C-alpha positions in Angstrom: 114.5 146.0 153.6 117.9 144.4 153.7 120.8 144.0 151.5 119.8 140.3 151.0 116.4 141.9 149.8 115.9 145.4 148.6 112.8 147.1 148.8 110.2 145.9 146.7 111.4 142.4 145.9 109.3 139.4 147.3 112.1 137.1 147.3 112.0 136.5 150.8 108.2 136.4 151.3 108.0 133.5 149.2 109.3 131.0 151.5 108.1 132.7 155.0 105.4 130.4 156.4 104.6 132.9 158.8 103.8 135.8 156.1 100.2 136.9 156.4 99.6 136.1 151.9 96.0 135.1 152.3 93.1 137.1 152.4 90.3 135.6 155.0 88.6 134.6 151.6 91.2 133.1 150.0 92.3 131.1 152.8 88.9 129.6 153.5 88.7 128.5 149.6 92.1 127.1 149.9 91.0 125.3 153.1 87.4 124.6 151.6 85.7 125.9 154.7 83.3 128.8 155.8 84.8 132.2 156.5 82.6 132.0 159.7 84.8 128.6 160.8 88.6 130.9 160.7 86.5 133.7 162.6 85.8 130.7 165.4 89.3 130.0 165.1 90.6 133.7 166.0 87.1 133.8 168.6 88.9 130.7 170.3 92.4 132.1 170.3 93.8 129.1 168.0 94.9 131.5 165.4 95.4 135.3 165.5 95.9 136.4 162.1 97.3 139.5 161.3 95.1 142.5 160.3 95.7 144.4 157.0 95.6 148.5 156.7 91.8 147.8 156.6 91.3 145.7 159.3 90.9 142.3 157.0 92.4 139.6 159.0 95.4 137.8 156.8 96.4 134.2 157.2 99.8 132.6 156.8 100.6 129.5 155.4 101.7 128.0 159.1 97.9 129.1 159.8 96.4 127.4 156.8 97.9 124.2 158.0 96.7 124.8 162.0 93.0 125.7 159.9 93.4 122.6 158.2 94.2 120.6 161.2 91.2 121.9 163.3 88.7 121.3 160.3 89.9 117.8 160.6 89.6 117.1 164.1 86.3 118.8 164.2 85.2 117.0 161.1 85.8 113.8 162.9 83.4 114.7 165.7 85.8 116.5 168.1 84.4 119.7 170.2 86.1 122.9 168.3 87.5 123.7 172.3 89.2 120.0 172.4 90.4 120.6 168.8 92.1 124.1 169.7 94.0 122.3 172.8 94.8 119.1 170.8 96.4 121.3 168.2 98.0 123.3 170.8 99.4 120.2 172.3 100.9 119.0 169.3 102.6 121.9 168.3 103.9 122.3 172.0 105.2 118.5 171.6 106.8 119.0 168.3 109.2 122.0 170.1 110.4 119.5 172.6 111.1 117.1 170.5 113.1 119.9 168.4 114.8 121.2 171.4 115.6 117.6 172.5 116.6 116.8 168.9 119.1 119.9 169.2 120.3 119.1 173.1 121.2 115.6 171.9 122.8 116.6 169.2 125.0 119.5 171.1 126.0 116.4 173.6 127.1 114.3 170.9 129.2 116.8 169.7 130.8 117.4 172.8 131.1 114.0 173.7 133.0 113.5 170.2 
């Protein structure tokens, strides 16, 4: 609860891509996959969904995008462990590029 978002106000959660809004069943339905596929991503440590008080897996929009990418790779014939590694490397590369862009902007600002 903050002054911006009082208790019971869900406004901030709608924009939060890390908020675990989706149950396993709903996530599987959205992605068009079986729940077992999502469990396999958890077992492979690609995704670590949050758990509800009852112990049920809850997925965020970010995790759904990762699962969709994994499904695309597996459907194209990539082994699950290789697909997980590819996704991890893609994520690391995207983060490195983001940091590089920020550093270039800072350097540009200091030289101007």
